[in-house]
C-alpha positions as CSV (number, residue, x, y, z in Angstrom):
1,X,-0.9,14.8,5.6
2,X,-3.2,13.9,8.5
3,X,-4.9,10.5,8.4
4,X,-8.7,11.1,8.2
5,X,-10.2,11.2,11.7
6,X,-13.3,9.2,10.6
7,X,-11.1,6.0,10.7
8,X,-10.8,6.5,14.4
9,X,-14.6,6.3,15.2
10,X,-16.2,3.5,17.2
11,X,-17.5,0.6,15.2
12,X,-21.2,0.5,14.3
13,X,-22.7,-2.2,12.2
14,X,-25.8,-1.8,10.0
15,X,-27.7,-4.9,8.9
16,X,-30.3,-5.0,6.2
17,X,-32.3,-8.3,5.9
18,X,-34.2,-8.6,2.6
19,X,-36.9,-11.3,2.4
20,X,-40.1,-11.6,0.4
21,X,-40.1,-8.0,-0.6
22,X,-39.7,-6.6,2.9
23,X,-36.6,-5.2,4.5
24,X,-35.7,-5.2,8.2
25,X,-32.9,-3.0,9.6
26,X,-30.8,-3.3,12.7
27,X,-27.8,-1.3,13.9
28,X,-25.6,-1.7,16.9
29,X,-22.2,-0.5,18.2
30,X,-19.6,-3.2,18.7
31,X,-19.0,-3.2,22.5
32,X,-15.2,-3.1,22.4
33,X,-13.0,-2.5,25.5
34,X,-12.4,0.9,24.1
35,X,-16.1,1.9,23.7
36,X,-17.1,0.5,27.1
37,X,-14.2,2.3,28.9
38,X,-15.2,5.6,27.4
39,X,-18.9,5.1,28.1
40,X,-18.0,4.4,31.8
41,X,-15.7,7.4,32.0
42,X,-18.2,9.5,30.0
43,X,-15.4,11.1,28.1
44,X,-12.9,10.5,25.4
45,X,-9.9,8.4,26.5
46,X,-8.3,7.4,23.2
47,X,-6.4,10.0,21.1
48,X,-5.6,10.3,17.4
49,X,-5.5,7.4,14.9
50,X,-3.2,4.5,16.0
51,X,-1.1,6.6,18.4
52,X,-1.1,5.3,22.0
53,X,1.0,8.2,23.1
54,X,-2.1,10.4,22.8
55,X,-4.3,8.1,24.9
56,X,-5.4,8.7,28.5
57,X,-3.1,6.9,30.9
58,X,-6.1,5.0,32.4
59,X,-6.4,2.9,29.2
60,X,-2.7,2.1,28.7
61,X,-3.3,-1.7,29.0
62,X,-6.7,-1.8,27.2
63,X,-7.3,-3.0,23.6
64,X,-7.3,0.1,21.3
65,X,-9.5,-1.6,18.6
66,X,-12.4,0.5,17.4
67,X,-13.7,-2.5,15.4
68,X,-14.8,-0.1,12.7
69,X,-13.6,-1.2,9.3
70,X,-15.0,-4.4,7.8
71,X,-16.7,-7.6,8.7
72,X,-16.5,-11.2,7.3
73,X,-18.6,-14.3,7.8
74,X,-16.3,-17.3,7.9
75,X,-16.0,-20.5,9.9
76,X,-19.4,-19.9,11.5
77,X,-18.5,-16.5,12.9
78,X,-19.1,-12.9,11.9
79,X,-15.8,-11.2,12.6
80,X,-15.5,-7.4,12.8
81,X,-12.1,-6.1,11.9
82,X,-9.7,-3.2,12.3
83,X,-6.2,-3.6,11.2
84,X,-4.4,-2.6,14.4
85,X,-6.0,-5.3,16.6
86,X,-7.6,-8.7,16.8
87,X,-11.2,-9.4,15.5
88,X,-14.3,-9.0,17.6
89,X,-17.1,-11.5,17.0
90,X,-20.8,-10.4,16.8
91,X,-24.0,-12.3,16.4
92,X,-24.9,-12.1,12.6
93,X,-28.6,-11.5,13.3
94,X,-28.9,-9.6,16.6
95,X,-25.5,-7.9,16.2
96,X,-24.8,-8.4,19.9
97,X,-21.1,-8.4,20.7
98,X,-19.8,-11.9,21.7
99,X,-16.2,-10.9,22.4
100,X,-12.7,-10.9,21.0
101,X,-11.5,-13.8,18.9
102,X,-8.0,-15.3,18.5
103,X,-8.8,-18.5,16.6
104,X,-8.3,-20.7,19.7
105,X,-5.0,-19.1,20.4
106,X,-3.6,-20.2,17.0
107,X,-3.4,-16.7,15.6
108,X,-0.3,-15.4,17.4
109,X,0.2,-12.0,15.7
110,X,-1.0,-8.9,17.6
111,X,-3.3,-7.8,14.7
112,X,-5.5,-9.0,11.9
113,X,-6.1,-6.6,9.1
114,X,-9.6,-5.7,7.8
115,X,-9.1,-7.2,4.3
116,X,-8.7,-11.0,4.5
117,X,-9.6,-12.9,1.3
118,X,-11.9,-15.9,1.1
119,X,-11.1,-18.4,-1.8
120,X,-14.4,-19.1,-3.5
121,X,-13.0,-22.5,-4.7
122,X,-11.8,-23.9,-1.4
123,X,-13.5,-21.8,1.2
124,X,-10.1,-21.1,2.7
125,X,-9.6,-17.6,4.2
126,X,-6.2,-15.9,3.8
127,X,-5.7,-13.4,6.6
128,X,-2.7,-11.3,7.7
129,X,-1.4,-8.8,10.2
130,X,1.3,-6.2,9.8
131,X,3.2,-4.4,12.5
132,X,2.4,-7.9,13.7
133,X,4.5,-7.9,16.8
134,X,3.3,-4.5,17.9
135,X,3.5,-0.9,16.8
136,X,6.4,0.0,14.6
137,X,7.6,-3.5,14.1
138,X,8.4,-4.6,10.5
139,X,6.8,-8.0,10.9
140,X,4.0,-9.4,8.6
141,X,2.2,-12.6,9.5
142,X,0.1,-14.5,7.0
143,X,-2.5,-17.0,8.1
144,X,-4.6,-19.6,6.3
145,X,-7.9,-20.8,7.9
146,X,-9.9,-23.7,6.6
147,X,-13.7,-23.4,6.0
148,X,-14.2,-24.3,9.7
149,X,-12.2,-21.3,10.7
150,X,-9.2,-23.2,12.0
151,X,-5.7,-21.9,11.4
152,X,-3.8,-24.3,9.2
153,X,-0.7,-22.3,8.2
154,X,1.3,-19.4,9.7
155,X,4.1,-17.6,7.8
156,X,6.1,-14.7,9.2
157,X,7.8,-12.2,6.9
158,X,9.8,-9.0,7.2
159,X,8.5,-5.9,5.5
160,X,10.9,-3.9,3.3
161,X,10.0,-0.8,5.4
162,X,7.3,0.2,7.8
163,X,4.5,1.1,5.4
164,X,0.8,0.6,5.4
165,X,-0.4,-2.8,4.3
166,X,-4.2,-2.1,4.3
167,X,-5.2,-4.8,1.8
168,X,-3.9,-7.9,0.0
169,X,-4.8,-9.9,-3.0
170,X,-4.8,-13.6,-3.7
171,X,-4.7,-15.8,-6.8
172,X,-5.1,-19.5,-6.8
173,X,-1.4,-20.0,-6.2
174,X,-0.1,-16.8,-4.6
175,X,-0.7,-14.1,-1.9
176,X,0.2,-10.5,-3.0
177,X,1.3,-8.2,-0.2
178,X,1.6,-4.6,-1.2
179,X,3.5,-2.2,1.1
180,X,2.4,1.3,0.2
181,X,4.4,4.6,0.7
182,X,2.5,5.8,3.7
183,X,4.9,5.4,6.6
184,X,5.5,6.4,10.2
185,X,8.1,6.7,12.9
186,X,8.5,6.8,16.6
187,X,9.3,10.5,16.3
188,X,6.1,11.2,14.5
189,X,4.0,9.3,17.1
190,X,5.8,11.1,20.0
191,X,4.8,14.4,18.4
192,X,1.1,13.4,18.8
193,X,0.5,12.8,15.1
194,X,-1.8,10.1,13.6
195,X,0.1,6.9,12.5
196,X,0.5,7.6,8.7
197,X,1.9,10.2,6.4
198,X,2.5,10.1,2.7
199,X,6.2,9.7,1.6
200,X,6.5,9.8,-2.2
201,X,10.2,9.1,-2.0
202,X,9.5,5.5,-1.0
203,X,8.9,2.7,-3.5
204,X,5.8,0.6,-3.7
205,X,6.8,-2.9,-2.7
206,X,4.8,-6.0,-3.5
207,X,5.6,-9.3,-1.9
208,X,4.6,-12.4,-3.9
209,X,4.3,-15.4,-1.6
210,X,3.3,-18.9,-2.8
211,X,0.2,-20.0,-0.9
212,X,1.9,-23.2,0.0
213,X,5.3,-21.5,0.6
214,X,7.3,-20.2,3.5
215,X,9.2,-17.0,4.3
216,X,12.2,-18.0,2.1
217,X,9.9,-18.2,-0.9
218,X,8.6,-14.6,-0.9
219,X,9.8,-12.4,-3.8
220,X,9.6,-8.7,-3.5
221,X,8.9,-6.5,-6.6
222,X,9.5,-2.7,-6.6
223,X,7.8,0.2,-8.4
224,X,7.3,3.9,-8.0
225,X,5.3,5.4,-5.1
226,X,1.6,4.8,-5.6
227,X,-1.2,6.0,-3.5
228,X,-3.7,3.2,-3.0
229,X,-5.3,1.2,-0.2
230,X,-7.8,-1.2,-1.8
231,X,-7.3,-3.8,-4.4
232,X,-9.8,-5.3,-6.9
233,X,-8.6,-8.8,-7.9
234,X,-5.6,-10.8,-9.0
235,X,-5.1,-13.8,-11.2
236,X,-2.2,-16.1,-12.1
237,X,-1.7,-17.4,-15.6
238,X,1.4,-19.5,-16.1
239,X,4.4,-17.5,-14.9
240,X,2.6,-14.2,-14.8
241,X,0.3,-12.6,-12.2
242,X,-2.0,-9.7,-13.0
243,X,-3.6,-7.5,-10.4
244,X,-6.1,-4.7,-10.9
245,X,-6.5,-1.8,-8.4
246,X,-7.5,1.8,-8.1
247,X,-4.3,3.9,-7.6
248,X,-2.8,7.3,-8.3
249,X,0.7,8.6,-8.8
250,X,0.7,10.9,-5.8
251,X,-1.1,11.8,-2.6
252,X,-3.7,14.0,-4.1
253,X,-3.8,12.9,-7.8
254,X,-7.1,11.4,-9.1
255,X,-7.1,7.6,-9.1
256,X,-7.3,5.3,-12.1
257,X,-7.9,1.6,-12.4
258,X,-4.5,0.2,-13.3
259,X,-3.1,-3.3,-13.9
260,X,0.1,-4.5,-12.4
261,X,1.8,-7.4,-14.1
262,X,4.4,-9.5,-12.4
263,X,6.6,-11.8,-14.5
264,X,7.9,-14.6,-12.3
265,X,10.3,-15.8,-14.9
266,X,12.1,-12.4,-15.1
267,X,15.1,-11.8,-12.9
268,X,14.1,-8.1,-12.6
269,X,12.4,-6.9,-9.5
270,X,10.2,-4.4,-11.3
271,X,6.6,-4.8,-12.4
272,X,4.7,-3.5,-15.4
273,X,1.9,-0.9,-14.9
274,X,-0.9,-0.2,-17.4
275,X,-4.0,1.9,-17.2
276,X,-7.2,-0.1,-17.6
277,X,-9.6,2.9,-17.1
278,X,-9.6,6.5,-16.1
279,X,-12.5,5.7,-13.8
280,X,-12.0,7.5,-10.6
281,X,-13.2,5.5,-7.7
282,X,-11.2,4.1,-4.8
283,X,-13.5,1.4,-3.4
284,X,-14.2,-1.0,-6.3
285,X,-16.0,-4.2,-5.6
286,X,-16.6,-7.3,-7.6
287,X,-18.6,-10.5,-7.7
288,X,-16.6,-12.3,-4.9
289,X,-17.5,-15.7,-6.4
290,X,-14.8,-15.0,-8.9
291,X,-12.1,-13.7,-6.5
292,X,-8.7,-15.0,-7.5
293,X,-10.1,-16.3,-10.8
294,X,-10.5,-14.9,-14.3
295,X,-13.2,-12.2,-14.1
296,X,-14.5,-9.2,-16.1
297,X,-16.5,-6.8,-13.9
298,X,-15.8,-4.2,-11.3
299,X,-18.5,-2.2,-9.6
300,X,-17.5,1.3,-8.5
301,X,-19.1,4.3,-6.8
302,X,-17.6,7.3,-8.4
303,X,-18.0,11.1,-9.0
304,X,-19.1,12.4,-12.3
305,X,-18.9,16.3,-12.5
306,X,-21.6,16.3,-15.1
307,X,-24.1,15.7,-12.3
308,X,-23.5,18.4,-9.7
309,X,-25.0,18.4,-6.3
310,X,-28.3,20.3,-5.8
311,X,-27.2,22.7,-3.1
312,X,-30.7,24.4,-3.1
313,X,-32.5,21.2,-2.1
314,X,-29.5,19.9,0.0
315,X,-27.5,22.8,1.4
316,X,-25.5,20.4,3.7
317,X,-24.2,18.4,0.8
318,X,-20.5,18.6,0.1
319,X,-19.0,19.4,-3.3
320,X,-17.2,16.1,-3.6
321,X,-19.9,13.4,-3.6
322,X,-20.2,9.9,-4.9
323,X,-23.0,10.4,-7.4
324,X,-22.7,7.5,-10.0
325,X,-22.6,3.7,-9.9
326,X,-20.4,2.2,-12.6
327,X,-19.7,-1.2,-14.0
328,X,-16.3,-1.5,-15.5
329,X,-15.3,-4.3,-17.9
330,X,-11.6,-4.8,-16.9
331,X,-10.9,-6.6,-20.2
332,X,-12.3,-4.0,-22.6
333,X,-12.5,-0.9,-20.5
334,X,-16.2,-0.5,-21.3
335,X,-18.1,1.5,-18.6
336,X,-21.8,1.4,-18.0
337,X,-23.2,3.8,-15.4
338,X,-26.2,5.5,-13.8
339,X,-26.3,8.6,-11.7
340,X,-28.3,9.0,-8.5
341,X,-30.4,12.0,-7.4
342,X,-28.4,15.2,-7.0
343,X,-29.2,15.2,-3.2
344,X,-27.6,11.8,-2.6
345,X,-24.0,10.7,-1.9
346,X,-23.2,7.0,-2.1
347,X,-21.1,4.9,0.2
348,X,-19.3,1.7,-0.9
349,X,-21.1,-0.6,-3.4
350,X,-21.6,-4.2,-2.6
351,X,-22.5,-7.1,-5.0
352,X,-25.2,-9.7,-4.2
353,X,-25.6,-12.7,-6.6
354,X,-29.1,-13.4,-7.9
355,X,-30.5,-16.6,-6.4
356,X,-29.2,-19.5,-8.4
357,X,-27.0,-17.3,-10.6
358,X,-23.9,-19.0,-12.1
359,X,-22.6,-16.3,-14.5
360,X,-20.3,-13.5,-13.2
361,X,-22.2,-10.3,-12.4
362,X,-25.7,-11.9,-12.5
363,X,-27.2,-10.1,-9.5
364,X,-27.5,-6.8,-7.8
365,X,-25.4,-3.8,-6.7
366,X,-26.4,-2.2,-3.5
367,X,-25.1,0.9,-1.6
368,X,-26.1,2.9,1.4
369,X,-26.9,6.4,0.3
370,X,-26.9,9.6,2.4
371,X,-29.8,11.7,1.4
372,X,-28.9,15.3,2.2
373,X,-32.4,16.7,1.4
374,X,-34.3,14.6,3.9
375,X,-31.2,14.1,6.1
376,X,-32.0,10.4,6.1
377,X,-30.3,7.3,4.7
378,X,-31.4,5.0,1.8
379,X,-30.3,1.6,0.6
380,X,-30.4,1.8,-3.2
381,X,-30.4,-1.4,-5.3
382,X,-29.5,-1.8,-9.0
383,X,-29.5,-4.7,-11.5
384,X,-25.8,-5.4,-12.0
385,X,-26.4,-6.4,-15.6
386,X,-28.4,-3.3,-16.4
387,X,-26.6,-0.6,-14.4
388,X,-27.5,2.0,-17.0
389,X,-31.2,1.6,-16.3
390,X,-30.9,3.1,-12.9
391,X,-32.1,2.3,-9.4
392,X,-34.7,-0.4,-9.3
393,X,-35.5,-0.3,-5.6
394,X,-34.9,2.0,-2.7
395,X,-35.2,1.2,1.0
396,X,-35.8,4.4,2.9
397,X,-34.8,4.7,6.6
398,X,-36.5,7.3,8.8
399,X,-33.1,8.4,10.1
400,X,-29.5,9.1,8.9
401,X,-26.8,6.5,9.4
402,X,-23.2,7.2,10.2
403,X,-20.9,7.2,7.2
404,X,-19.6,3.7,6.8
405,X,-16.5,2.0,5.4
406,X,-17.1,-1.5,4.0
407,X,-19.9,-4.0,3.7
408,X,-20.6,-7.5,2.6
409,X,-23.6,-9.5,1.4
410,X,-24.4,-13.0,2.7
411,X,-27.3,-15.2,1.6
412,X,-29.6,-16.7,4.3
413,X,-28.3,-20.1,3.2
414,X,-24.8,-19.1,4.5
415,X,-25.9,-17.9,7.9
416,X,-27.5,-19.6,10.9
417,X,-31.3,-19.7,10.9
418,X,-33.0,-16.6,12.2
419,X,-34.5,-17.4,15.6
420,X,-36.3,-14.2,16.3
421,X,-36.2,-11.5,13.7
422,X,-37.2,-8.8,16.1
423,X,-34.7,-9.4,18.9
C-alpha cells in the first residue's frame, strides 16, 4: 500500500527544442527550497512522501515542494507543479529557476495541483488545490485564471472525505472534481507512512461544479471505489456530461478506458459506467486543442505481452515495460498501435500538432524512451495519423535521463523568442 517513492524525488526538467531538423536538449533541476536546503546540508532532510512528521526538524518551516510532477505554460510563465505546494516558475528556454509564484497573492490556497486545465476556446486556465488549507483539511479551492494569468474567480468547497484529488476534468460549462478512494489520516502520518493508502470501502465521489457557479451549486455523484489518478477528457451535451478515463476496479487490477456519464436531470446521485476499451494504459493523452470539446482520439503508452523485453540485450530491463504506442478512437473503440524495440521502455506520450493543422490528431506523438541496451535515453517520434507505421524519427541522447512523470509540447509561436539557444 506504500505510495511509490519516485513521486518524492526532486524536480528535474528536460527540454527538447526541435527546429529545422535539429534537436537541442537541456536539463536542469528546479532549485526549490527543499533541494537547496539538502544541497547545503549535504544530506537528506525530507522524509517519506507528503509526511512532514518524517522530516528533519531543521526544515520544519521550509516549503516541502519537490516541483516534480508537471509543467504548464500559461499567462507568460512556465509553472512547475506538485500538488502539495504552490508552483515554481522557471525560464522556458534556459530552465533557470525564477522562484515561487502565487498569482500576485490572489491564489490563497496552500497548494495548486499538477493538473490544471487550459480551455482551448477561451485560453482560461482552471486550477485547483485540495487539502487547500493545509495537510488533512477537507477543503478544495477552484481557481479561474484569464489568458494573462490573472485570477478571476475563486470557489471554496468541502470534500466528501479526505481522498486524493490528483486530476480534474473540464467541459465548456462544468468542472469535474473526482475524489478517489486513496485516503489518509493523522494516525497514519504519525506512524511515519507516506500520505496515501488504498481504501476500497470508500466510494468514488465526483463533484460537478458549474464554471460560473459557486459552492452552493456543486453537485456530488457517487460510485464504487475506482483506482485512477489521471483523466482523459470530458464533454457536456445538453443535460449530460461524459468523461473518459483509465481506471480499474481495485488497487492492483488492470486498468481499462471507461466512460462515466452524469445525468444532470436525474435526481439520483449515481453515475453510469461503461467500458470504452480494454486498453491498459494509465497515462492517456490527447490533442489538447480539443480539451473539453467533442473529440475522438487518445494516445496511450501501454504494455503488450506479445512483445516481451529482450533480457539478453538488456539485462537491466524490468518485466513490466511500456512497449507500445496506441491510438484509441473513443467513439468506436478502434485501436492502432506500434511496438518499440524490445530493449526500450516508454515514458508518457505527448501530442504535438502539425504546423497549420486544423483537424484533431493531425500531428505527432512523442515519448522519452529508456534504452536499457545502451543505458541511454531516446526521444521517439511517430506520425499520430499513422501510428501503425512505427517510429519515424529518433533523437538519441548520449546519457540516460531520470524517469519522468508528465510533459507538454509548446510551439515556438507560444513562447518568448529564444535569446541565446546555448545559454
